[in-house]
Every structure is written in C-alpha cells, then in structure tokens.
C-alpha positions in Angstrom: -4.2 17.4 -3.5 -5.8 16.7 0.2 -6.1 12.9 -0.7 -2.5 12.4 -1.8 -1.4 14.0 1.6 -3.8 12.0 3.6 -2.7 8.9 1.7 1.0 9.9 2.4 0.5 10.2 5.9 -0.9 7.1 6.1 1.5 5.1 4.2 4.2 6.7 6.6 2.5 5.3 10.0 1.7 1.9 7.9 5.3 1.6 7.0 6.7 2.6 10.5 4.3 0.3 12.1 5.2 -2.7 9.6 8.9 -2.1 10.4 8.1 -2.5 14.2 6.2 -5.7 13.5 9.0 -7.1 11.4 11.3 -6.5 14.1 9.4 -8.2 16.8 8.3 -11.3 14.4 11.7 -12.0 13.0 15.2 -12.5 14.4 16.8 -10.4 11.8 17.8 -7.4 13.0 16.6 -4.3 10.7 19.1 -1.4 10.8 18.6 2.0 9.4 21.0 1.9 6.2 21.0 3.8 3.3 19.4 0.8 1.5 16.8 0.6 4.0 15.7 4.1 3.7 15.5 3.6 -0.2 13.4 0.8 0.3 11.3 2.5 3.0 10.6 5.7 0.8 9.7 3.2 -2.2 7.1 1.4 -0.1 5.6 4.8 1.1 5.3 5.6 -2.5 3.7 2.2 -3.6 1.4 2.6 -0.7 0.1 5.9 -1.5 -0.1 5.3 -5.2 -2.4 2.2 -4.1 -4.5 4.4 -1.9 -4.9 7.0 -4.5 -6.1 4.2 -7.0 -8.5 2.8 -4.9 -10.1 6.5 -4.1 -10.1 7.3 -7.8 -11.3 4.1 -9.1 -14.2 4.0 -6.4 -15.0 7.8 -7.1 -15.2 6.5 -10.8 -17.5 3.8 -10.4 -19.9 5.6 -8.0 -20.0 8.6 -10.5 -20.2 6.9 -13.8 -22.4 4.1 -13.1 -25.1 4.6 -10.6 -23.2 2.5 -8.0 -23.7 3.3 -4.2 -20.7 2.7 -2.0 -21.8 -1.0 -0.8 -22.2 -2.1 -4.2 -19.0 -0.3 -5.5 -16.9 -1.9 -2.9 -16.8 -5.4 -3.9 -16.2 -4.5 -7.6 -13.5 -2.4 -6.5 -12.1 -5.1 -4.7 -12.6 -7.7 -7.4 -10.7 -5.6 -9.9 -7.8 -4.2 -8.1 -6.8 -7.4 -5.9 -4.5 -8.8 -8.3 -2.4 -5.4 -8.4 -2.0 -5.0 -5.0 -1.0 -8.7 -4.5 1.5 -8.3 -7.2 3.1 -4.9 -5.6 3.1 -6.9 -2.3 5.0 -9.9 -3.8 7.2 -7.6 -5.8 8.4 -5.9 -2.3 8.6 -8.9 -0.2 10.2 -11.5 -2.5 13.5 -9.8 -2.8 13.8 -9.6 1.0 13.4 -13.5 1.3 16.3 -15.3 2.2 17.1 -18.7 0.9 
C-alpha cells in the first residue's frame, strides 16, 4: 500500500515537471483541456505501474536469488529496459506532429 502511494506521488511530481519542461522547450502551448487531463492521468498511471514493477522485480531478485542490490540492479535494468522504452514510445509517438 505504501509503495503505491509513494510511486503515485512521485509520478504526479514527475508528470508536472515534464509538462513545465515541455512548455519551455517547445513553441507549442499546452493548455489544460479535457483531453490533456486524460493523458495526464494516463501518464501518471503508466509511471506508477513502472515504479511498482521495478520495486517488485528488484525485491523478487533479491529474495529468490541470493543477489545483493549492486548485482540485482544491472540485471533489473537489462530485463525491464525494453518495456520502459516501449511505454515511452507509445505515449510520445501520437503527440509528434508530422
């Protein structure tokens, strides 16, 4: 329960920070419309899911296989890297203009 709350809080902060960076970097203005809020909530959900996935997978590696944190981290990164890049691509690709 506590992991989910922490992951959600960090996700909200990260999404708000990314929104401000997007406004600074691009000339496109992002207004708070209904569609924007749906994407905002979806991105928070994706980030929370990924955070919980990292925590649970790291915990599983440490408990099931006698690995310390320093050895579990590279294995965790190798395993979940493709999943995270796929999630990022799925979110960013529709927003790119041709």
